[in-house]
N, C-alpha and C positions, 0 to 999 in steps of 0.2 A: 477897516472901520475906524471911526473916531475913537480915540482914547484920551481920557482926561489926563493931564499932566499933574501928578500929585493929587491934590484935592481941588485944583482950580478948574472950574467949568467955563465954557465959552461965555461971551458977553450976554447972550440972551438968557432969559429966566425960564426955568422949568416950572410948570404949574404942578406942584406935587399933590395932586388930587386923584381920586379914583385909583388907589393902588391895588395891585393884584398880579396875577400871573396869566400869561397867554401860554397855552400848551398846544402841542401837535402830537397826535397819536396815530399810529397806523394799525389797521386791522384788515387783513385779507385784501391788500392792494388799495384800500380806501383810506383817506387821511381826514382826520377830524381836527379842525382848528377851533379851539374853545378858549374860554376864560374862566378863572376862578379866583376867589379871594382866599380860599383855604386849600392850599395845594395838596397837603397830605390826605385830607378827607376826600377831596375830589378824585384823586388817583385811586384811593382804596375803593371808593364807590364804583368807579369805572371798571376796575378789575372784576367786580361781581357781574356786571352785564356784558363785559368784553374780556373774558379770561385769556384770549389769545393776543390781546393788544400789545403793541410795542410803543413805549414812550420815546418819541423823537426828541422832545425837549419841553422844558417847563421854565419859562423865563419871566423875570419880574419887570413890570412896567408901571409908569404913571400913566393915567389916561387909559385905563384898561379897556373900557368899552369902545373907545375911539380906535385903538390899535387893532382890536379884534375885527371891528367893522371894516377897517381899511383892508385887512387881509382877505376878508370874505369878498369884498368888492374887487380887489386886485386879482383874485383867482376865480372870479365869477364864471369865466368860460369853462372851468372844470368842475363847477358845482354839480353835486350828485343829489343830495337831499339834506335838509336841515343844515347842520354844520359840517357835512361830509363832502369831500372833493375826490374826484377820480382823475388821476394823472396817467393812467395806464397807457394812453396813446401819445403821451408827450413827455419823454424823459427829460427834456430841457427845462420844462416848467416845474417838474417834480424836483429837479436838482436846484433850481432857484429857491424853492421853498426849503428844502432840506439843508443845503449848505448855508443859505442866508440865515435861517433860523438858528442853526448850530453855532454860528459866529457870535450870537448875542451872549452877554455875560450871564452867568448863573446867579449872580448876587448883586448886580448894580443897576437898579432901575433908571438912574440918571443917565448913564451911558447908553443903555438900551433905548430909552425914549428919544435920545438924540440920534443914535445910529439908525434907528428905524426910518427916519426921514431920508437919510442918504440911500439906504438899501431900497426902500420903496420907490423913490424917485429914480434911482439909478437903474433899476430893472424894468422901467417903463410902466409900472403899475399906476402911477399918478395920472397918466393919460386915460386909463380905464375909469378912474373916479371922475375925471372931467367929462367923459362921455356919458356916464350915468347922470351927472348933474345937468348936462345939456339936454338929455332926453327927459329929465324931470321924472324919473322913475324911482320908486322905492327900491330898497335893496332886494326884497323878495321878487319883485317884478323884473328887475334888471337881471338877477341870477337866472330866472326862468327864461328870459329872452336870450341871454348869452350862452347858456350852458349847452354843451354838446349833446347831452341826453335829450333835451327838448328838440334840438335840430334833427336828431336821428329819428325821433318819434313822428315828426311832422311829415 
């Protein structure tokens, strides 16, 4: 992934708005991709309604809502419900999420926001976003159309 040399960032400018954390948690084989502005409070609350959860990662980003939405779109095929995804039948997709997300910095939203572009595009998720745009579907309709659970029920 991209690493800043010293404090020098690339030529493009980061829009340092909408700060916060994207997190991934696992609970009984399902993965939740969520966002929060208050990391400690969110994790403490999550532990009350998911005592068996495992925190995969909690990473800082600029453009929090955008990054979470892109992840939800990129993994739409594995959508289960709400912000939950089921990768039980696709180890490769689960590994893309787990290893890719683990590679982000725990404390540098600048690098994470830049690295996200390379990771997202490099693993083919950008094409999924383009397909959603071409179909002119909302994220919720796109997830329902693309998810395996809907295809199985049909």
